[in-house]
Every structure is written in structure tokens, then in C-alpha cells.
C-alpha positions, 0 to 999 in steps of 0.5 A, spaced: 278 337 544 282 342 540 282 349 541 279 353 536 283 355 530 287 362 531 286 362 539 294 362 540 294 368 535 289 372 538 292 370 545 299 373 543 296 379 540 292 380 546 298 380 550 302 385 545 296 390 546 296 389 553 303 390 554 303 396 549 297 399 553 301 398 560 307 402 557 303 407 554 300 408 561 307 408 564 309 414 560 303 418 560 304 417 568 311 419 568 310 425 563 304 428 568 309 427 574 315 431 570 310 436 568 307 437 575 314 438 578 316 443 573 309 447 575 311 446 582 318 449 581 315 455 576 310 457 582 316 457 587 320 461 583 314 466 581 313 467 588 320 468 590 320 473 584 314 477 587 316 477 594 323 480 592 320 485 588 315 487 593 321 488 598 324 492 593 318 496 592 317 497 600 325 499 600 324 504 595 329 501 590 329 500 583 328 493 581 335 490 578 335 488 571 340 484 568 341 485 561 344 479 556 351 480 553 351 482 546 353 477 541 359 478 537 358 478 530 361 472 526 367 474 522 367 471 515 374 469 511 374 469 504 380 465 501 384 468 495 
């Protein structure tokens, strides 16, 4: 007995969909892991900064601020 017409096409489409679905889930998992790692790093750095500020406040020192250097103006040369 022959399988119904279109079965091979349906199976191929289902395999492609399942492959796409699994890859999409893999990407979502990787993005979630990267986001969690970034959140953990941010929390750690925030805790370190707060601890430093607390120690500076206890010592009576003014908090140290670092200013970014000024950007130099670009010179434009006009030919002629």
C-alpha cells in the first residue's frame, strides 16, 4: 500500500520546522545566559562601588571623580 500523497513533503516540512524551533530555543537560551552573566557582573560591580563609597564616607574623604578628557576640535582644511 502506498502512503498518502504529500506525506513526504509534510515530513520534510515538519523536520524543517522542528530544526528551526530547536535552533530558536538554543539562541534564546544562550541570550538568557549572557543576560544573566551581565546582570551578575553589574550587581558585583555595584556592590564594590557602594562598599568603596561607604569606606570613603567613613574615612571622611571626598569621593574621587574622574573626568573624561575633552575631545579635540577637528580642523578642516579648505583647498585653494
